[in-house]
ZAMARGU-4260 file (C-alpha; in steps of 0.2 Angstrom, whole numbers, plus 5000, padded with zeros to 4 digits):
<rodrens>
0) 5545/5617/5640 | 5536/5625/5625 | 5527/5613/5613 | 5520/5619/5596 | 5504/5610/5593
5) 5492/5609/5578 | 5489/5626/5570 | 5505/5633/5577 | 5497/5635/5594 | 5511/5635/5607
10) 5508/5628/5625 | 5519/5625/5640 | 5521/5608/5648 | 5531/5600/5662 | 5547/5593/5654
15) 5546/5574/5654 | 5527/5572/5651 | 5523/5558/5638 | 5515/5561/5622 | 5499/5553/5629
20) 5499/5564/5644 | 5500/5579/5634 | 5486/5573/5623 | 5476/5569/5639 | 5479/5587/5645
25) 5472/5594/5629 | 5456/5583/5630 | 5449/5566/5635 | 5443/5564/5617 | 5460/5567/5609
30) 5468/5555/5621 | 5456/5542/5617 | 5458/5544/5599 | 5477/5545/5599 | 5487/5531/5592
35) 5505/5538/5591 | 5514/5555/5590 | 5526/5565/5580 | 5540/5575/5588 | 5548/5587/5575
40) 5541/5576/5561 | 5548/5559/5569 | 5535/5546/5572 | 5535/5541/5591 | 5526/5530/5603
45) 5513/5538/5614 | 5524/5533/5629 | 5538/5543/5623 | 5543/5557/5635 | 5544/5575/5628
50) 5559/5583/5636 | 5563/5599/5627 | 5555/5612/5616 | 5548/5604/5600 | 5534/5603/5587
55) 5521/5589/5592 | 5508/5581/5582 | 5495/5569/5590 | 5491/5556/5577 | 5474/5547/5577
60) 5467/5533/5567 | 5461/5545/5554 | 5479/5548/5549 | 5489/5535/5539 | 5502/5533/5552
65) 5489/5531/5566 | 5479/5517/5557 | 5496/5508/5554 | 5500/5509/5572 | 5483/5502/5576
70) 5486/5488/5563 | 5503/5485/5571 | 5495/5483/5588 | 5482/5472/5580 | 5496/5460/5574
75) 5501/5458/5592 | 5483/5454/5597 | 5483/5441/5583 | 5499/5433/5590 | 5492/5433/5607
80) 5476/5425/5601 | 5486/5412/5592 | 5497/5408/5607 | 5482/5406/5618 | 5474/5394/5606
85) 5490/5385/5599 | 5503/5386/5612 | 5516/5377/5602 | 5516/5390/5588 | 5532/5399/5586
90) 5532/5417/5583 | 5540/5425/5567 | 5537/5444/5563 | 5521/5454/5563 | 5521/5471/5554
95) 5508/5483/5549 | 5506/5484/5530 | 5499/5497/5518 | 5482/5488/5519 | 5481/5479/5536
100) 5493/5468/5545 | 5500/5450/5545 | 5509/5439/5557 | 5520/5424/5552 | 5519/5408/5563
105) 5529/5392/5562 | 5516/5378/5565 | 5514/5359/5562 | 5499/5362/5551 | 5494/5378/5542
110) 5478/5386/5549 | 5462/5382/5540 | 5447/5394/5537 | 5439/5387/5553 | 5455/5391/5563
115) 5454/5409/5557 | 5437/5410/5564 | 5442/5404/5581 | 5457/5416/5581 | 5446/5430/5576
120) 5434/5427/5590 | 5449/5426/5603 | 5456/5443/5596 | 5439/5451/5599 | 5439/5444/5617
125) 5457/5452/5619 | 5451/5468/5613 | 5436/5468/5626 | 5449/5464/5640 | 5457/5482/5636
130) 5474/5475/5640 | 5487/5488/5643 | 5503/5487/5633 | 5520/5491/5642 | 5536/5494/5633
135) 5553/5489/5641 | 5571/5486/5636 | 5583/5472/5640 | 5601/5468/5637 | 5604/5454/5624
140) 5607/5440/5636 | 5591/5444/5646 | 5582/5446/5630 | 5587/5429/5624 | 5582/5421/5641
145) 5565/5429/5639 | 5563/5423/5622 | 5570/5406/5626 | 5556/5396/5618 | 5555/5407/5602
150) 5570/5402/5590 | 5565/5415/5577 | 5565/5429/5590 | 5582/5423/5596 | 5589/5426/5578
155) 5582/5444/5578 | 5589/5447/5595 | 5606/5442/5589 | 5605/5453/5574 | 5600/5468/5584
160) 5613/5465/5597 | 5626/5464/5583 | 5622/5481/5577 | 5622/5488/5594 | 5603/5492/5594
165) 5592/5492/5609 | 5582/5476/5612 | 5564/5483/5615 | 5549/5473/5620 | 5530/5476/5622
170) 5520/5466/5635 | 5501/5464/5635 | 5495/5453/5649 | 5503/5436/5647 | 5510/5439/5630
175) 5527/5448/5626 | 5534/5452/5609 | 5550/5459/5603 | 5546/5475/5595 | 5552/5493/5592
180) 5534/5500/5591 | 5525/5512/5591 | 5509/5504/5598 | 5492/5509/5606 | 5491/5511/5625
185) 5479/5496/5626 | 5470/5483/5615 | 5453/5491/5617 | 5454/5500/5600 | 5456/5484/5590
190) 5437/5481/5591 | 5432/5477/5573 | 5444/5464/5566 | 5444/5453/5551 | 5457/5439/5547
195) 5456/5439/5528 | 5468/5425/5522 | 5481/5413/5527 | 5496/5409/5515 | 5513/5401/5515
200) 5529/5411/5517 | 5547/5408/5520 | 5556/5415/5536 | 5564/5432/5531 | 5558/5429/5513
205) 5572/5415/5510 | 5567/5399/5502 | 5581/5390/5510 | 5574/5394/5528 | 5559/5388/5537
210) 5541/5388/5530 | 5529/5400/5539 | 5510/5401/5540 | 5506/5419/5537 | 5489/5426/5543
215) 5483/5442/5536 | 5470/5454/5543 | 5463/5471/5545 | 5456/5480/5560 | 5447/5497/5564
220) 5440/5505/5580 | 5422/5504/5572 | 5413/5490/5563 | 5407/5503/5550 | 5425/5507/5546
225) 5429/5489/5544 | 5414/5486/5532 | 5419/5501/5521 | 5437/5493/5520 | 5431/5476/5516
230) 5420/5484/5502 | 5435/5493/5495 | 5445/5477/5496 | 5432/5468/5485 | 5432/5482/5473
235) 5451/5481/5472 | 5450/5463/5468 | 5440/5466/5453 | 5452/5479/5447 | 5468/5469/5451
240) 5479/5468/5436 | 5483/5450/5440 | 5465/5446/5437 | 5460/5459/5423 | 5477/5456/5414
245) 5475/5438/5413 | 5456/5438/5408 | 5459/5451/5394 | 5474/5441/5389 | 5487/5454/5391
250) 5499/5442/5400 | 5501/5425/5406 | 5513/5414/5416 | 5520/5397/5414 | 5527/5387/5429
255) 5540/5379/5418 | 5547/5396/5413 | 5548/5402/5431 | 5540/5414/5444 | 5542/5433/5441
260) 5544/5430/5422 | 5527/5434/5414 | 5524/5431/5396 | 5516/5446/5386 | 5503/5440/5375
265) 5498/5450/5359 | 5488/5463/5368 | 5502/5466/5381 | 5515/5466/5368 | 5506/5479/5358
270) 5503/5490/5374 | 5522/5488/5378 | 5526/5494/5360 | 5514/5509/5361 | 5522/5515/5378
275) 5539/5512/5371 | 5537/5522/5355 | 5528/5536/5364 | 5543/5538/5377 | 5556/5536/5363
280) 5548/5549/5352 | 5546/5561/5367 | 5564/5559/5373 | 5572/5560/5355 | 5561/5574/5348
285) 5557/5585/5362 | 5570/5582/5375 | 5586/5580/5366 | 5591/5562/5370 | 5602/5551/5360
290) 5599/5532/5360 | 5611/5518/5365 | 5609/5499/5365 | 5620/5490/5376 | 5623/5471/5381
295) 5611/5462/5393 | 5627/5455/5403 | 5644/5460/5407 | 5660/5453/5416 | 5660/5455/5435
300) 5674/5468/5433 | 5662/5481/5427 | 5651/5479/5442 | 5666/5479/5454 | 5671/5495/5447
305) 5654/5503/5449 | 5651/5496/5466 | 5636/5486/5461 | 5646/5470/5465 | 5649/5474/5483
310) 5632/5483/5486 | 5620/5474/5475 | 5627/5457/5471 | 5613/5447/5481 | 5600/5455/5469
315) 5610/5449/5453 | 5609/5434/5443 | 5628/5428/5442 | 5633/5417/5428 | 5648/5406/5433
320) 5657/5403/5450 | 5667/5417/5456 | 5678/5405/5466 | 5683/5394/5451 | 5680/5402/5434
325) 5692/5414/5426 | 5678/5425/5419 | 5662/5427/5428 | 5647/5436/5420 | 5631/5443/5427
330) 5615/5449/5419 | 5613/5468/5422 | 5602/5474/5436 | 5604/5492/5429 | 5612/5501/5413
335) 5622/5514/5421 | 5640/5507/5419 | 5636/5502/5401 | 5631/5519/5396 | 5647/5526/5405
340) 5657/5516/5394 | 5649/5524/5379 | 5654/5541/5386 | 5672/5535/5389 | 5674/5530/5371
345) 5677/5549/5366 | 5685/5564/5373 | 5672/5578/5379 | 5673/5596/5381 | 5662/5607/5392
350) 5653/5613/5376 | 5647/5595/5373 | 5638/5594/5389 | 5625/5589/5394 | 5624/5573/5385
355) 5607/5564/5387 | 5608/5545/5384 | 5592/5535/5383 | 5589/5517/5382 | 5575/5504/5383
360) 5584/5493/5395 | 5579/5475/5399 | 5586/5472/5417 | 5586/5457/5429 | 5585/5457/5448
365) 5584/5442/5459 | 5568/5446/5468 | 5563/5435/5483 | 5549/5423/5478 | 5537/5431/5491
370) 5539/5448/5484 | 5534/5445/5466 | 5516/5450/5460 | 5510/5449/5442 | 5518/5463/5432
375) 5521/5475/5447 | 5537/5465/5454 | 5546/5453/5442 | 5563/5446/5439 | 5565/5452/5421
380) 5558/5469/5417 | 5561/5484/5405 | 5563/5502/5409 | 5564/5519/5400 | 5582/5522/5407
385) 5592/5537/5404 | 5608/5545/5411 | 5612/5564/5408 | 5631/5568/5409 | 5632/5586/5414
390) 5642/5600/5422 | 5639/5605/5440 | 5631/5622/5434 | 5619/5612/5423 | 5612/5601/5437
395) 5596/5611/5442 | 5590/5614/5424 | 5593/5596/5419 | 5584/5589/5435 | 5570/5601/5431
400) 5569/5594/5413 | 5569/5576/5420 | 5555/5581/5432 | 5545/5589/5418 | 5547/5574/5407
405) 5540/5563/5420 | 5525/5574/5423 | 5522/5575/5405 | 5521/5556/5403 | 5511/5553/5419
410) 5499/5567/5414 | 5496/5558/5397 | 5494/5541/5405 | 5481/5549/5418 | 5492/5544/5433
415) 5498/5561/5438 | 5485/5563/5452 | 5490/5547/5460 | 5508/5551/5463 | 5517/5556/5479
420) 5535/5561/5480 | 5549/5555/5492 | 5567/5562/5494 | 5577/5546/5498 | 5592/5549/5508
425) 5607/5538/5514 | 5608/5531/5532 | 5624/5536/5540 | 5622/5522/5553 | 5623/5509/5539
430) 5639/5515/5531 | 5643/5498/5522 | 5628/5501/5511 | 5635/5517/5503 | 5650/5524/5495
435) 5657/5541/5497 | 5660/5552/5513 | 5647/5560/5524 | 5652/5577/5517 | 5648/5571/5499
440) 5631/5564/5505 | 5627/5580/5514 | 5631/5590/5498 | 5622/5580/5486 | 5606/5578/5497
445) 5607/5597/5500 | 5607/5600/5481 | 5592/5589/5478 | 5582/5597/5493 | 5586/5614/5486
450) 5580/5609/5468 | 5564/5601/5474 | 5560/5616/5485 | 5563/5628/5469 | 5552/5616/5459
455) 5538/5617/5473 | 5537/5598/5475 | 5528/5592/5490 | 5539/5578/5496 | 5543/5568/5512
460) 5560/5562/5517 | 5565/5544/5520 | 5582/5539/5528 | 5590/5523/5521 | 5581/5523/5504
465) 5595/5531/5493 | 5604/5522/5480 | 5622/5517/5486 | 5629/5531/5476 | 5617/5546/5478
470) 5601/5553/5484 | 5585/5551/5473 | 5568/5558/5471 | 5556/5543/5471 | 5540/5545/5463
475) 5528/5534/5472 | 5511/5526/5468 | 5499/5514/5476 | 5491/5499/5467 | 5473/5495/5470
480) 5477/5485/5486 | 5485/5501/5493 | 5503/5494/5492 | 5515/5508/5488 | 5529/5506/5475
485) 5541/5517/5466 | 5536/5521/5448 | 5549/5533/5443 | 5566/5539/5450 | 5577/5554/5447
490) 5594/5552/5455 | 5609/5564/5458 | 5626/5556/5457 | 5642/5565/5461 | 5652/5550/5464
495) 5652/5536/5450 | 5660/5547/5437 | 5676/5548/5447 | 5676/5530/5450 | 5675/5527/5431
500) 5687/5540/5426 | 5674/5550/5417 | 5680/5567/5413 | 5678/5583/5402 | 5689/5597/5397
505) 5684/5613/5406 | 5685/5630/5398 | 5702/5633/5407 | 5709/5617/5400 | 5708/5607/5416
510) 5700/5590/5417 | 5685/5589/5428 | 5673/5575/5433 | 5655/5577/5427 | 5639/5575/5438
515) 5627/5562/5432 | 5608/5561/5433 | 5600/5544/5433 | 5582/5544/5428 | 5567/5535/5420
520) 5553/5543/5410 | 5539/5532/5415 | 5549/5519/5425 | 5546/5500/5423 | 5535/5496/5408
525) 5528/5481/5416 | 5524/5490/5432 | 5516/5504/5422 | 5506/5492/5412 | 5499/5484/5428
530) 5494/5501/5435 | 5486/5507/5419 | 5475/5491/5419 | 5470/5494/5437 | 5467/5513/5435
535) 5455/5510/5420 | 5449/5493/5426 | 5455/5486/5409 | 5446/5499/5399 | 5462/5508/5393
540) 5460/5525/5384 | 5459/5524/5366 | 5476/5529/5362 | 5483/5515/5373 | 5471/5502/5368
545) 5479/5487/5358 | 5462/5486/5348 | 5454/5503/5345 | 5440/5498/5334 | 5431/5482/5330
550) 5421/5481/5314 | 5405/5470/5315 | 5396/5466/5299 | 5378/5459/5303 | 5378/5446/5288
555) 5388/5440/5274 | 5381/5453/5262 | 5390/5467/5271 | 5407/5458/5272 | 5415/5466/5257
560) 5410/5484/5262 | 5415/5480/5280 | 5432/5475/5274 | 5434/5491/5265 | 5430/5501/5280
565) 5443/5490/5290 | 5456/5494/5276 | 5452/5513/5277 | 5454/5513/5296 | 5470/5504/5296
570) 5477/5515/5282 | 5474/5530/5293 | 5483/5522/5308 | 5469/5516/5318 | 5471/5498/5326
575) 5456/5489/5320 | 5450/5471/5318 | 5434/5463/5310 | 5423/5450/5317 | 5415/5440/5302
580) 5409/5425/5312 | 5392/5419/5309 | 5385/5424/5326 | 5371/5436/5331 | 5376/5454/5331
585) 5371/5456/5349 | 5383/5442/5354 | 5397/5450/5344 | 5393/5467/5353 | 5393/5460/5370
590) 5410/5451/5367 | 5418/5467/5361 | 5411/5476/5376 | 5418/5463/5388 | 5435/5464/5379
595) 5435/5483/5382 | 5436/5488/5364 | 5433/5507/5363 | 5423/5507/5347 | 5412/5495/5338
600) 5406/5499/5320 | 5390/5489/5316 | 5387/5487/5298 | 5370/5481/5291 | 5360/5484/5275
605) 5356/5503/5279 | 5374/5507/5283 | 5379/5498/5267 | 5367/5508/5256 | 5372/5525/5265
610) 5391/5522/5265 | 5390/5524/5284 | 5393/5514/5300 | 5383/5513/5316 | 5394/5518/5330
615) 5394/5510/5347 | 5405/5518/5360 | 5412/5508/5375 | 5409/5523/5386 | 5394/5532/5378
620) 5384/5518/5371 | 5375/5519/5354 | 5380/5535/5345 | 5370/5532/5329 | 5374/5531/5311
625) 5387/5542/5303 | 5398/5543/5287 | 5414/5533/5289 | 5425/5548/5286 | 5416/5557/5300
630) 5419/5543/5312 | 5437/5542/5306 | 5440/5560/5310 | 5433/5559/5328 | 5443/5543/5331
635) 5459/5551/5325 | 5456/5567/5336 | 5453/5556/5351 | 5469/5546/5348 | 5479/5562/5344
640) 5474/5571/5360 | 5476/5556/5371 | 5459/5558/5378 | 5455/5549/5394
</rodrens>
């Protein structure tokens, strides 16, 4: 068979050789570094046989997929160490994450920090033993016998068997775990390991199920790599919006209000307002959107028609009992069907299209308690939601404009370089999750792929991540801890207009169903605010700073003049405050710097006499004395240009 390797080098190998064997034939160093492989772009285990002509990549720990494979194996090493030390512990699940790995255990008492030290030492011992990992499969009945003492694994086996999936295992020495892989060939690479924390969790994220003890960790082939990672983690903690946002008083939470329901304090509310006005002005003035304002709830009938009731009900807040009440309402998880009803209120001609509806939409989703984090994942949130109703011939141009709008906002916010793109497709093996026929999905995914290729977008494809009604471009971003989330989506929908009876009159007089693009301009405001706080470590660009200038009179004699300066700044549209407390000026300056205020204007006797201000910049330090009008011109220009 012919195998195309890195650099488009083609070599012949005997059919049936494993990925690892091919790596070994290419060099002992490559085989030693190998973590997994890719056959025609699909991630595979090193043990996977290569049976026909293909493109093959050997993935090492220097690659993202490679280090995640190492972390996956490290989670099994963790579980093996726990079972050696605590034989009565019951195994949950142990995946790799974007920043390491974790494993869930059901134990009588949660592990302490002293326990983690013991477990870590046992993991290091297992790594030194260089235990080989062997993959094998069993039918469901034999799999259940093998896992007879593991109730959580029994549940997973039943689930996989019910879907007709293979029941696969990995064995390393005396330890065996239910797992699909991929994994390393042995435990030797898990040399440098650190267990970072232990927290509580619920089995499968369900508060009604068993409580688990979740152990987090990270591992690398070299101690130096681990040290670099731990240093990055410490820096990330300092920039975590959950820490900065609370310290700088952008938001807070209250237990009596509930998890995932943050309270925006004055600074946070001002930042939200700035982002909202910015987006609305862009959409209306430059991209031709018309605004709607629709209810926060609706009868279940609306969601049943759209398909949300069948496909999304578990994630909704339902008001009433569907079994007893005549009318049942639900808080909206998205705005689509509401704006469709705005469209349905009038007849439309082909000349009317496209119609671009925009709305600042507050939405509600019943996120699992273990998933929520600060402002990034919450139960009530607001997005810059929009729906474009269009003719099929307008699809590519309107998609391009949506993409351009997203790039414009991300550039202005300074996040554009942090983005990656994903074409999210349906999963034909999970038909109950989606509406429409395979032919409709093939058509809509093909249209999106063509558009993205024409736009020159560098994207990956992901099966099973589509909306239930159509494929989408997910604009992805990572937070400071390396966890990836979706920030913006642009979705192609060729199906829901027909379900809602949405039509337009074509030039030949026939009624046609329009296409719909679902999109956001900067996504969820709360998530965007969190990412901005992390990106700039709380020191937001001047145009986004809730407080742009703080006026600091040195004494009472300068108070009247300082208030005049304040009034002039505010009249020009600068967000300014004054600190007239009888504190030393050094104290006032330090406090303003800690609160990340972009500019401080110090006013003493010299400034009073010269009709000037002494300017201190958060970024550049002391900029000297200058006339008020000169500073005002500089500040307005920085604000106008959205300088970073």
